[in-house]
All heavy atoms as an XYZ file, in Angstrom:
744
protein
N     -29.051     14.790     28.572
C     -27.648     14.517     28.842
C     -26.877     14.601     27.533
O     -27.266     14.028     26.525
C     -27.530     13.097     29.435
C     -26.115     12.689     29.720
S     -25.883     10.986     30.319
C     -27.141     10.777     31.509
N     -25.770     15.313     27.536
C     -24.965     15.457     26.326
C     -24.171     14.186     26.064
O     -24.013     13.346     26.933
C     -24.007     16.640     26.464
O     -22.952     16.319     27.345
N     -23.649     14.067     24.836
C     -22.824     12.904     24.493
C     -21.611     12.811     25.398
O     -21.210     11.733     25.808
C     -22.370     12.971     23.036
C     -23.504     12.682     22.078
O     -24.530     12.112     22.520
O     -23.376     13.027     20.891
N     -21.013     13.967     25.728
C     -19.820     13.973     26.580
C     -20.158     13.490     27.986
O     -19.423     12.703     28.576
C     -19.201     15.372     26.631
C     -17.848     15.407     27.328
C     -16.799     14.520     26.671
O     -16.793     14.397     25.443
O     -15.982     13.942     27.409
N     -21.292     13.934     28.538
C     -21.726     13.466     29.854
C     -21.954     11.968     29.831
O     -21.564     11.256     30.740
C     -23.019     14.161     30.293
C     -22.808     15.624     30.619
O     -21.648     16.001     30.912
O     -23.797     16.373     30.581
N     -22.606     11.486     28.781
C     -22.885     10.054     28.665
C     -21.587      9.261     28.566
O     -21.446      8.231     29.186
C     -23.777      9.790     27.454
C     -24.192      8.363     27.347
N     -25.113      7.802     28.194
C     -23.793      7.384     26.515
C     -25.256      6.519     27.887
N     -24.473      6.251     26.863
N     -20.618      9.740     27.799
C     -19.338      9.055     27.655
C     -18.636      8.942     29.000
O     -18.094      7.901     29.347
C     -18.451      9.782     26.645
C     -17.130      9.071     26.384
C     -16.412      9.697     25.240
C     -16.976      9.185     23.989
N     -16.287      8.604     22.987
N     -18.664     10.010     29.802
C     -18.061      9.975     31.128
C     -18.765      8.942     31.982
O     -18.131      8.141     32.657
C     -18.134     11.369     31.794
O     -17.444     12.287     30.970
C     -17.508     11.340     33.169
N     -20.066      8.938     31.960
C     -20.820      7.947     32.729
C     -20.432      6.535     32.299
O     -20.278      5.656     33.136
C     -22.315      8.141     32.553
C     -22.852      9.380     33.256
O     -22.136      9.947     34.106
O     -23.981      9.759     32.948
N     -20.271      6.328     31.013
C     -19.896      5.008     30.500
C     -18.525      4.595     31.037
O     -18.353      3.453     31.461
C     -19.867      5.011     28.979
S     -21.497      5.133     28.213
N     -17.577      5.492     31.020
C     -16.241      5.126     31.499
C     -16.277      4.768     32.978
O     -15.576      3.853     33.417
C     -15.235      6.248     31.225
O     -15.539      7.396     31.976
N     -17.098      5.459     33.745
C     -17.228      5.141     35.170
C     -17.885      3.779     35.346
O     -17.426      2.951     36.135
C     -18.036      6.247     35.901
C     -18.373      5.816     37.323
C     -17.268      7.551     35.903
N     -18.935      3.526     34.605
C     -19.636      2.239     34.713
C     -18.704      1.092     34.350
O     -18.606      0.108     35.082
C     -20.906      2.224     33.829
C     -21.467      0.819     33.698
C     -21.954      3.157     34.420
N     -17.990      1.220     33.254
C     -17.085      0.148     32.828
C     -15.970     -0.039     33.854
O     -15.585     -1.167     34.157
C     -16.504      0.437     31.420
C     -17.630      0.422     30.377
C     -15.415     -0.564     31.069
C     -18.444     -0.858     30.320
N     -15.477      1.047     34.426
C     -14.404      0.917     35.419
C     -14.890      0.238     36.698
O     -14.097     -0.340     37.438
C     -13.786      2.284     35.740
O     -14.678      3.070     36.492
N     -16.193      0.283     36.953
C     -16.742     -0.305     38.171
C     -17.447     -1.640     37.941
O     -18.050     -2.191     38.851
C     -17.712      0.675     38.828
C     -17.036      1.928     39.335
C     -17.997      2.870     40.028
O     -19.152      2.494     40.302
O     -17.571      4.002     40.311
N     -17.377     -2.163     36.733
C     -18.154     -3.365     36.427
C     -17.728     -4.569     37.285
O     -18.569     -5.378     37.665
C     -18.120     -3.685     34.913
C     -16.821     -4.337     34.491
C     -19.301     -4.548     34.532
N     -16.444     -4.687     37.628
C     -16.036     -5.801     38.483
C     -16.605     -5.657     39.884
O     -16.998     -6.648     40.505
C     -14.514     -5.938     38.548
C     -13.960     -6.701     37.373
C     -13.260     -6.057     36.373
C     -14.150     -8.073     37.262
C     -12.759     -6.752     35.284
C     -13.662     -8.776     36.182
C     -12.965     -8.108     35.197
O     -12.483     -8.805     34.122
N     -16.664     -4.438     40.399
C     -17.286     -4.220     41.708
C     -18.752     -4.634     41.654
O     -19.268     -5.259     42.579
C     -17.171     -2.754     42.126
C     -15.762     -2.221     42.351
C     -15.804     -0.719     42.622
C     -15.082     -2.957     43.486
N     -19.399     -4.303     40.559
C     -20.800     -4.668     40.356
C     -20.956     -6.189     40.294
O     -21.798     -6.765     40.977
C     -21.297     -4.002     39.072
C     -22.702     -4.373     38.674
C     -23.792     -3.743     39.262
C     -22.929     -5.332     37.696
C     -25.080     -4.071     38.890
C     -24.215     -5.659     37.314
C     -25.286     -5.036     37.915
O     -26.564     -5.364     37.538
N     -20.129     -6.835     39.496
C     -20.210     -8.297     39.342
C     -19.906     -9.026     40.642
O     -20.499    -10.072     40.922
C     -19.226     -8.767     38.260
C     -19.582     -8.429     36.826
C     -18.416     -8.755     35.916
C     -20.833     -9.144     36.391
N     -18.984     -8.497     41.431
C     -18.574     -9.146     42.675
C     -19.423     -8.730     43.872
O     -19.131     -9.119     44.999
C     -17.104     -8.824     42.978
C     -16.162     -9.475     41.982
O     -16.552    -10.480     41.371
O     -15.040     -8.963     41.823
N     -20.462     -7.938     43.613
C     -21.331     -7.446     44.690
C     -20.530     -6.693     45.740
O     -20.790     -6.782     46.932
C     -22.112     -8.598     45.336
C     -22.958     -9.464     44.413
C     -23.536    -10.638     45.167
C     -24.051     -8.647     43.751
N     -19.538     -5.922     45.290
C     -18.657     -5.194     46.191
C     -18.948     -3.696     46.213
O     -18.119     -2.913     46.644
C     -17.195     -5.437     45.810
C     -16.759     -6.861     46.028
C     -15.316     -7.112     45.623
O     -14.664     -6.189     45.096
O     -14.847     -8.236     45.845
N     -20.127     -3.306     45.753
C     -20.501     -1.896     45.832
C     -21.840     -1.794     46.560
O     -22.537     -2.794     46.746
C     -20.559     -1.254     44.446
S     -21.626     -2.060     43.259
N     -22.171     -0.602     46.951
C     -23.405     -0.391     47.712
C     -24.624     -0.722     46.847
O     -24.552     -0.725     45.610
C     -23.481      1.062     48.174
O     -23.673      1.925     47.065
N     -25.740     -0.983     47.504
C     -26.986     -1.253     46.780
C     -27.371     -0.073     45.897
O     -27.838     -0.257     44.772
C     -28.123     -1.561     47.758
C     -27.959     -2.904     48.437
O     -27.226     -3.759     47.906
O     -28.586     -3.102     49.500
N     -27.147      1.133     46.403
C     -27.460      2.334     45.635
C     -26.611      2.389     44.358
O     -27.110      2.659     43.263
C     -27.204      3.582     46.480
C     -27.492      4.868     45.763
C     -27.213      6.097     46.621
O     -27.174      5.971     47.862
O     -27.030      7.177     46.031
N     -25.324      2.088     44.488
C     -24.421      2.103     43.326
C     -24.788      0.993     42.351
O     -24.776      1.196     41.135
C     -22.967      1.944     43.809
C     -21.969      2.265     42.757
C     -21.988      3.755     42.465
N     -21.197      3.993     41.274
C     -21.408      4.995     40.448
N     -22.339      5.872     40.685
N     -20.655      5.152     39.394
N     -25.133     -0.181     42.865
C     -25.553     -1.300     42.002
C     -26.774     -0.895     41.181
O     -26.858     -1.191     39.997
C     -25.871     -2.546     42.828
C     -24.663     -3.297     43.305
C     -25.044     -4.607     43.978
N     -25.794     -5.511     43.105
C     -25.272     -6.184     42.086
N     -23.991     -6.086     41.805
N     -26.016     -6.998     41.366
N     -27.712     -0.224     41.828
C     -28.928      0.211     41.135
C     -28.585      1.193     40.022
O     -29.090      1.068     38.901
C     -29.914      0.849     42.130
O     -30.262     -0.126     43.123
C     -31.165      1.343     41.437
N     -27.716      2.159     40.317
C     -27.317      3.136     39.296
C     -26.617      2.456     38.123
O     -26.887      2.775     36.955
C     -26.398      4.192     39.901
C     -27.052      5.182     40.862
C     -25.994      6.044     41.530
C     -28.077      6.037     40.144
N     -25.720      1.522     38.423
C     -25.002      0.812     37.353
C     -25.975     -0.026     36.535
O     -25.926     -0.027     35.300
C     -23.857     -0.039     37.936
C     -22.768      0.876     38.504
C     -23.287     -0.984     36.875
C     -21.695      0.156     39.296
N     -26.893     -0.728     37.198
C     -27.865     -1.554     36.490
C     -28.749     -0.701     35.579
O     -29.002     -1.073     34.435
C     -28.737     -2.336     37.474
C     -29.735     -3.251     36.782
C     -29.075     -4.303     35.919
O     -28.202     -5.030     36.387
N     -29.457     -4.391     34.660
N     -29.181      0.454     36.071
C     -29.996      1.342     35.249
C     -29.221      1.815     34.024
O     -29.763      1.875     32.921
C     -30.468      2.548     36.068
C     -31.529      2.199     37.074
C     -31.857      3.348     38.009
O     -31.111      4.321     38.099
N     -32.960      3.229     38.716
N     -27.943      2.130     34.218
C     -27.124      2.566     33.086
C     -26.972      1.418     32.081
O     -27.110      1.634     30.871
C     -25.754      3.043     33.572
C     -24.908      3.585     32.466
N     -24.886      4.919     32.139
C     -24.084      2.965     31.584
C     -24.076      5.101     31.107
N     -23.568      3.931     30.761
N     -26.707      0.210     32.572
C     -26.560     -0.940     31.673
C     -27.855     -1.205     30.911
O     -27.821     -1.590     29.738
C     -26.140     -2.187     32.457
C     -24.724     -2.173     33.018
C     -24.508     -3.378     33.927
C     -23.685     -2.139     31.916
N     -28.985     -0.998     31.557
C     -30.274     -1.203     30.901
C     -30.488     -0.209     29.765
O     -31.164     -0.519     28.783
C     -31.416     -1.056     31.906
C     -31.490     -2.215     32.888
O     -30.867     -3.268     32.625
O     -32.171     -2.051     33.926
N     -29.905      1.000     29.892
C     -30.134      2.065     28.918
C     -29.022      2.235     27.882
O     -29.204      2.956     26.912
C     -30.300      3.411     29.641
C     -31.557      3.448     30.497
O     -32.492      2.679     30.215
O     -31.583      4.246     31.463
N     -27.882      1.607     28.089
C     -26.724      1.875     27.234
C     -26.219      0.579     26.593
O     -25.592     -0.251     27.262
C     -25.618      2.539     28.071
S     -24.145      2.927     27.104
N     -26.458      0.419     25.316
C     -26.061     -0.818     24.633
C     -24.543     -0.983     24.588
O     -24.032     -2.099     24.675
C     -26.644     -0.872     23.226
O     -26.173      0.217     22.457
N     -23.809      0.126     24.475
C     -22.344      0.039     24.461
C     -21.833     -0.558     25.770
O     -21.027     -1.481     25.772
C     -21.726      1.422     24.225
C     -20.246      1.444     24.428
N     -19.368      0.907     23.519
C     -19.497      1.909     25.451
C     -18.138      1.040     23.976
N     -18.190      1.651     25.151
N     -22.294     -0.023     26.884
C     -21.837     -0.524     28.188
C     -22.329     -1.948     28.430
O     -21.616     -2.761     29.013
C     -22.302      0.388     29.320
S     -21.375      1.935     29.394
N     -23.530     -2.240     27.980
C     -24.047     -3.591     28.148
C     -23.178     -4.587     27.396
O     -22.867     -5.665     27.898
C     -25.498     -3.668     27.668
C     -26.195     -4.998     27.918
C     -26.221     -5.318     29.413
C     -27.606     -4.952     27.361
N     -22.718     -4.219     26.213
C     -21.829     -5.081     25.437
C     -20.504     -5.272     26.189
O     -19.998     -6.382     26.315
C     -21.589     -4.484     24.052
C     -20.765     -5.364     23.136
C     -20.685     -4.820     21.707
N     -20.101     -3.500     21.654
C     -20.754     -2.400     21.253
N     -22.008     -2.458     20.876
N     -20.149     -1.232     21.242
N     -19.944     -4.189     26.727
C     -18.707     -4.275     27.505
C     -18.910     -5.110     28.759
O     -18.074     -5.922     29.117
C     -18.205     -2.880     27.886
C     -17.714     -2.069     26.725
C     -16.508     -2.680     26.043
O     -15.617     -3.193     26.734
O     -16.462     -2.647     24.806
N     -20.043     -4.906     29.424
C     -20.371     -5.681     30.621
C     -20.436     -7.162     30.272
O     -19.945     -8.007     31.005
C     -21.700     -5.208     31.206
C     -22.320     -6.159     32.202
C     -21.831     -6.246     33.497
C     -23.392     -6.969     31.842
C     -22.393     -7.106     34.411
C     -23.958     -7.824     32.749
C     -23.458     -7.900     34.038
O     -24.027     -8.757     34.928
N     -21.003     -7.473     29.127
C     -21.102     -8.871     28.692
C     -19.733     -9.503     28.537
O     -19.518    -10.649     28.924
N     -18.779     -8.757     27.982
C     -17.413     -9.258     27.832
C     -16.808     -9.511     29.210
O     -16.242    -10.568     29.460
C     -16.553     -8.258     27.027
C     -17.008     -8.224     25.571
C     -15.072     -8.635     27.112
C     -16.399     -7.094     24.765
N     -16.944     -8.543     30.103
C     -16.400     -8.678     31.457
C     -17.048     -9.865     32.172
O     -16.379    -10.641     32.838
C     -16.640     -7.394     32.272
C     -16.042     -6.152     31.687
C     -14.549     -6.057     31.910
O     -14.004     -6.781     32.738
O     -13.924     -5.227     31.231
N     -18.345     -9.990     32.013
C     -19.087    -11.065     32.674
C     -18.614    -12.432     32.173
O     -18.431    -13.363     32.960
C     -20.582    -10.877     32.432
C     -21.435    -11.886     33.109
N     -21.615    -11.897     34.471
C     -22.144    -12.924     32.621
C     -22.400    -12.906     34.791
N     -22.734    -13.540     33.686
N     -18.413    -12.554     30.873
C     -17.957    -13.824     30.297
C     -16.556    -14.188     30.780
O     -16.277    -15.350     31.075
C     -18.001    -13.770     28.765
C     -19.400    -13.757     28.206
C     -20.211    -14.970     28.621
O     -19.695    -16.106     28.595
O     -21.380    -14.783     28.978
N     -15.669    -13.211     30.845
C     -14.309    -13.470     31.328
C     -14.362    -13.925     32.778
O     -13.715    -14.900     33.167
C     -13.411    -12.220     31.180
C     -12.098    -12.396     31.928
C     -13.154    -11.934     29.711
N     -15.148    -13.265     33.587
C     -15.277    -13.626     34.999
C     -15.837    -15.047     35.126
O     -15.364    -15.836     35.942
C     -16.164    -12.626     35.719
C     -16.268    -12.884     37.195
C     -17.018    -11.761     37.864
C     -17.253    -12.042     39.310
N     -16.062    -12.076     40.105
N     -16.838    -15.375     34.336
C     -17.425    -16.717     34.378
C     -16.404    -17.772     33.954
O     -16.322    -18.852     34.557
C     -18.667    -16.773     33.485
N     -15.617    -17.478     32.926
C     -14.582    -18.400     32.472
C     -13.553    -18.642     33.564
O     -13.183    -19.787     33.845
C     -13.908    -17.863     31.214
C     -12.741    -18.678     30.656
C     -13.212    -20.058     30.220
C     -12.101    -17.944     29.507
N     -13.095    -17.586     34.191
C     -12.122    -17.719     35.274
C     -12.722    -18.540     36.416
O     -12.066    -19.413     36.984
C     -11.641    -16.337     35.775
C     -10.832    -16.455     37.054
C     -10.824    -15.649     34.689
N     -13.976    -18.283     36.748
C     -14.633    -19.029     37.826
C     -14.713    -20.516     37.494
O     -14.463    -21.365     38.352
C     -16.029    -18.463     38.081
N     -15.040    -20.842     36.240
C     -15.121    -22.263     35.850
C     -13.751    -22.929     35.908
O     -13.617    -24.070     36.322
C     -15.696    -22.381     34.439
C     -17.182    -22.240     34.363
C     -17.733    -22.698     33.012
N     -17.109    -22.059     31.864
C     -17.523    -20.942     31.296
N     -18.569    -20.310     31.787
N     -16.914    -20.446     30.243
N     -12.739    -22.211     35.486
C     -11.393    -22.784     35.431
C     -10.734    -22.871     36.807
O      -9.939    -23.762     37.051
C     -10.510    -21.961     34.498
S     -11.021    -22.038     32.783
N     -11.050    -21.948     37.674
C     -10.362    -21.871     38.958
C     -11.203    -22.380     40.120
O     -10.717    -22.414     41.250
C      -9.941    -20.424     39.246
S      -8.772    -19.783     38.040
N     -12.440    -22.745     39.875
C     -13.291    -23.228     40.957
C     -13.456    -22.168     42.022
O     -13.782    -21.028     41.739
N     -13.194    -22.549     43.259
C     -13.359    -21.628     44.378
C     -12.106    -20.823     44.661
O     -12.062    -20.049     45.615
C     -13.755    -22.405     45.643
C     -15.164    -22.958     45.537
O     -15.978    -22.352     44.829
O     -15.432    -23.994     46.166
N     -11.070    -21.019     43.863
C      -9.836    -20.277     44.078
C     -10.037    -18.806     43.740
O     -10.818    -18.453     42.883
C      -8.729    -20.832     43.183
C      -8.343    -22.270     43.497
C      -7.287    -22.783     42.528
O      -6.476    -21.971     42.051
O      -7.305    -23.979     42.256
N      -9.301    -17.957     44.417
C      -9.318    -16.528     44.136
C      -8.003    -16.175     43.452
O      -6.936    -16.548     43.923
C      -9.445    -15.721     45.446
O     -10.637    -16.136     46.106
C      -9.503    -14.243     45.167
N      -8.115    -15.469     42.348
C      -6.916    -15.061     41.625
C      -6.138    -14.050     42.460
O      -6.731    -13.204     43.126
C      -7.298    -14.443     40.285
N      -4.814    -14.126     42.409
C      -4.002    -13.135     43.123
C      -4.299    -11.726     42.611
O      -4.623    -11.530     41.433
C      -2.562    -13.530     42.784
C      -2.637    -14.923     42.277
C      -4.010    -15.097     41.699
N      -4.182    -10.751     43.489
C      -4.481     -9.358     43.143
C      -3.661     -8.899     41.929
O      -4.174     -8.216     41.054
C      -4.215     -8.445     44.343
C      -4.576     -6.999     44.108
C      -6.069     -6.789     43.882
O      -6.888     -7.527     44.409
N      -6.406     -5.796     43.101
N      -2.391     -9.285     41.866
C      -1.538     -8.887     40.746
C      -2.094     -9.401     39.417
O      -2.136     -8.679     38.423
C      -0.118     -9.418     40.961
C       0.845     -9.033     39.855
C       2.234     -9.603     40.079
O       2.718     -9.575     41.226
O       2.818    -10.071     39.087
N      -2.556    -10.640     39.394
C      -3.137    -11.213     38.184
C      -4.420    -10.469     37.809
O      -4.644    -10.153     36.643
C      -3.433    -12.700     38.374
C      -4.177    -13.391     37.237
C      -3.391    -13.303     35.936
C      -4.477    -14.835     37.599
N      -5.253    -10.181     38.784
C      -6.491     -9.468     38.512
C      -6.212     -8.096     37.907
O      -6.880     -7.678     36.953
C      -7.322     -9.351     39.792
C      -7.856    -10.703     40.210
C      -8.527    -10.761     41.536
N      -9.134     -9.549     42.009
C      -9.726     -9.458     43.179
N      -9.785    -10.506     43.974
N     -10.270     -8.322     43.565
N      -5.207     -7.406     38.426
C      -4.850     -6.087     37.892
C      -4.328     -6.198     36.462
O      -4.664     -5.384     35.603
C      -3.822     -5.390     38.787
C      -4.358     -4.961     40.124
C      -5.534     -4.010     40.007
O      -5.508     -3.117     39.131
O      -6.489     -4.165     40.794
N      -3.498     -7.212     36.190
C      -2.982     -7.399     34.831
C      -4.126     -7.698     33.862
O      -4.150     -7.194     32.738
C      -1.950     -8.528     34.800
C      -0.624     -8.138     35.398
C       0.510     -9.112     35.120
N       0.128    -10.458     34.831
C       0.561    -11.543     35.474
N       1.411    -11.420     36.458
N       0.159    -12.738     35.128
N      -5.072     -8.530     34.291
C      -6.223     -8.845     33.439
C      -7.070     -7.604     33.170
O      -7.502     -7.374     32.036
C      -7.091     -9.937     34.074
C      -6.543    -11.350     33.990
C      -7.382    -12.295     34.830
C      -6.506    -11.823     32.540
N      -7.299     -6.802     34.197
C      -8.066     -5.567     34.013
C      -7.376     -4.653     33.009
O      -8.028     -4.065     32.137
C      -8.231     -4.840     35.343
C      -9.290     -5.431     36.225
C      -9.550     -4.565     37.447
N     -10.519     -5.225     38.287
C     -10.322     -5.561     39.548
N      -9.190     -5.256     40.139
N     -11.260     -6.171     40.239
N      -6.064     -4.530     33.121
C      -5.303     -3.689     32.200
C      -5.430     -4.207     30.775
O      -5.708     -3.445     29.841
C      -3.816     -3.635     32.616
O      -3.734     -3.100     33.940
C      -3.009     -2.782     31.664
N      -5.251     -5.519     30.597
C      -5.348     -6.103     29.253
C      -6.754     -5.947     28.686
O      -6.920     -5.647     27.502
C      -4.961     -7.592     29.273
C      -3.490     -7.821     29.471
C      -2.708     -7.302     28.288
C      -1.240     -7.609     28.442
N      -0.439     -7.039     27.396
N      -7.770     -6.156     29.520
C      -9.145     -6.020     29.046
C      -9.450     -4.584     28.645
O     -10.137     -4.347     27.653
C     -10.132     -6.495     30.115
C     -10.215     -7.999     30.286
C     -11.061     -8.339     31.502
C     -10.787     -8.657     29.045
N      -8.948     -3.623     29.405
C      -9.195     -2.227     29.031
C      -8.464     -1.893     27.739
O      -8.973     -1.146     26.908
C      -8.806     -1.274     30.156
O      -7.429     -1.302     30.395
N      -7.264     -2.457     27.526
C      -6.553     -2.254     26.257
C      -7.348     -2.860     25.110
O      -7.471     -2.269     24.048
C      -5.162     -2.884     26.319
C      -4.196     -2.153     27.219
C      -2.896     -2.924     27.432
O      -2.719     -4.008     26.826
O      -2.068     -2.441     28.215
N      -7.908     -4.043     25.339
C      -8.717     -4.707     24.320
C      -9.950     -3.868     23.984
O     -10.295     -3.701     22.831
C      -9.151     -6.094     24.804
C     -10.172     -6.737     23.912
C      -9.797     -7.284     22.692
C     -11.507     -6.775     24.266
C     -10.737     -7.853     21.859
C     -12.456     -7.336     23.444
C     -12.066     -7.879     22.247
O     -12.994     -8.438     21.424
N     -10.585     -3.318     25.019
C     -11.786     -2.505     24.805
C     -11.459     -1.277     23.975
O     -12.192     -0.921     23.057
C     -12.399     -2.108     26.143
N     -10.336     -0.622     24.257
C      -9.930      0.561     23.493
C      -9.616      0.164     22.060
O     -10.007      0.834     21.112
C      -8.712      1.248     24.159
C      -8.107      2.291     23.245
C      -9.121      1.859     25.489
N      -8.922     -0.961     21.877
C      -8.584     -1.427     20.534
C      -9.840     -1.759     19.740
O      -9.975     -1.362     18.592
C      -7.693     -2.669     20.632
C      -7.230     -3.198     19.301
C      -6.334     -4.418     19.454
O      -5.466     -4.404     20.326
O      -6.546     -5.379     18.696
N     -10.793     -2.454     20.364
C     -12.031     -2.803     19.686
C     -12.828     -1.556     19.345
O     -13.393     -1.440     18.252
C     -12.859     -3.747     20.565
N     -12.856     -0.595     20.250
C     -13.572      0.654     20.010
C     -12.930      1.409     18.844
O     -13.625      1.958     17.997
C     -13.519      1.494     21.290
C     -14.557      2.579     21.344
C     -14.589      3.198     22.724
O     -15.300      2.674     23.586
O     -13.889      4.212     22.908
N     -11.612      1.422     18.786
C     -10.913      2.099     17.693
C     -11.243      1.458     16.368
O     -11.436      2.155     15.366
C      -9.396      2.039     17.916
O      -9.033      2.732     19.081
N     -11.325      0.139     16.344
C     -11.651     -0.555     15.094
C     -13.067     -0.223     14.619
O     -13.327     -0.117     13.436
C     -11.528     -2.068     15.268
C     -10.098     -2.508     15.333
C      -9.992     -4.004     15.413
N      -8.606     -4.387     15.555
C      -8.200     -5.504     16.103
N      -9.091     -6.374     16.546
N      -6.938     -5.785     16.196
N     -14.000     -0.051     15.575
C     -15.368      0.311     15.209
C     -15.402      1.656     14.496
O     -16.141      1.845     13.554
C     -16.258      0.358     16.458
C     -16.585     -1.001     17.019
C     -17.439     -0.914     18.285
O     -17.985      0.166     18.573
O     -17.528     -1.930     18.960
N     -14.580      2.614     14.963
C     -14.574      3.934     14.353
C     -13.901      3.923     12.985
O     -14.207      4.743     12.137
C     -13.865      4.955     15.266
C     -14.656      5.277     16.489
C     -14.157      5.000     17.744
C     -15.913      5.861     16.399
C     -14.881      5.299     18.874
C     -16.648      6.168     17.521
C     -16.132      5.886     18.766
N     -12.982      2.999     12.765
C     -12.277      2.931     11.479
C     -13.108      2.239     10.420
O     -12.877      2.409      9.234
C     -10.934      2.201     11.653
C      -9.909      2.909     12.541
C      -8.680      2.023     12.717
C      -9.507      4.259     11.952
N     -14.050      1.418     10.857
C     -14.858      0.639      9.900
C     -15.845      1.495      9.153
O     -16.172      2.547      9.391
C     -15.606     -0.458     10.640
């Protein structure tokens, strides 16, 4: 697999990490995402960030579900943070 193919796979995995965490994707898709996370340290690191944020929200909100608008804003901010952090890695 070329670097470009791997990068595309990573962007797909990261974009679907909430579906994976919420058990909202098929078993087949979960398996593919899990295999990718097992093999890709970059995505595993990103998954860890997403997982921690989700756990924090769950602890703070209990059984409440965040409104869809809030979830979308958080996803947008997290993706901006990921791009910013990635840019800093390349500058270092």
